[in-house]
C-alpha positions, 0 to 999 in steps of 0.5 A: 571473536568479533574480529575473527567473524568480521573476516568472513563478513564478505563470504556470508554477505556475498550470496545475498548481495548477488541475489539483490543485484540480479533480482533488483539492482540490475533490472532497476538500473536497466529500467531507468536506462530504458525509460530514455529509449524507444524499444521493443526488446532490450537489444534494440533500444534507441536513445530518445532523451526525455520524449518518453517522460513528456509523452507520459504526462500527455493527456491521451495517456491517462497518467495524470487521471490515474495519479489523481484517482490513486491519490484520492484512493490512498488518502481515503484508504489510509485513514479508514484502514488505520482508524478501524484497525486501531479501534478493533485493536483497542476493543480486542485488548480489553479482555473480551471473551473469544478475543483470539477467535475474533483476531483470527477471523479479522486477519483471515481476509489478508490471506486471500490473493488480490485477484481472488478478492477482486472477483469475489467483491465484484460478484458481491457489489454487482449483486447489490447493484443489480437491484438498480439494473447496473453494475460496478463499471457503470460509474467511476464512483462505484469502482472507487468505493468498491476498491476502498471497501475491498482494501479495507476488508483485506488490510484491516485485520493485518494492521489490527494485529500490529496495533494490538502488539503496540498496545500490549507493549504499553507498561500497565503501570502507566495506565494504572497510575493514570487511573489512580490520578483520576484520568478518564478513558479518553485522557488515557487514550490521548496522553498514553495509548496514542503516543506510545503506539506511534511506532505501530502507527509508523509501520501501519501508515507506511504499509497502507500508503505503499499498498494503496499506491501499488494496488494492481491485482485488485484493481484489475479484477474488480473494474479493470479501469472501467468505465473509460479508464476512469478507475485505473490506478497508477500500476494498472495504467503503467501495465496497460501502457507498456503491454497494451500499446505497441511502441509505447514500451518506453513511455510505460517504462518512464511512467514506472520510473516516475511511479517509483520516485513518487512512492519512494518520496511519499514513503520517506516523508511519511516515515520522517513525520511519524517517527518524529512523533514517536516516544519511548515508554 
């Protein structure tokens, strides 16, 4: 039976491979080629070597500033989102009355689009800052913490659901045996719960890491990089370079390639580190 089915593997895989090639692989390879050219359309591309990559890291393009801002944002967001999501998951797996309602309420912000969230939180934060006669675009710190709050509010519920699934997969016999042996709740958390939920930590850390670096629509709606591009994250900086400056399409494409390599490298490193710490029940 297996041999019979394997004969048709190519037939069943072909539609997926074609879709993958057309929607991702071909544009990706074309994008790498265009990063070494000067172009306005694909048909008039002229090869310029590494000049686009050199220009991408020049001071006037803002790429390094956007990179530093994004790294700071990613570190804070990864820690806060996963910490609060895990604490909520712990609380909602203790048999609290109305747990299902709480889960639904915490998850709902993830269903709202990023642009809508950005404008909602812009109104909320500007309304709060109005007491001091300023708005979120006055200071880069306001924009930074506004993005952190927005992202936490959107992502915590989604990560919480993953952590709940991981906690619920822990065999109850292990926890009962630990309690009988006199283990404290803190010892149970450190020796049983945390090690056995590492697969959930791997998934959630990967999602929060990639989401933090790829953040675009929330950044555009909340601050649009103001003031003076100081709150521009990498994705927004690439967008502004590619579409906002005539003759900089190749530089924007080069930034995109560097962006992909950076995020892919960090994600693979994170997966390697967290997977090495996973244990089986």
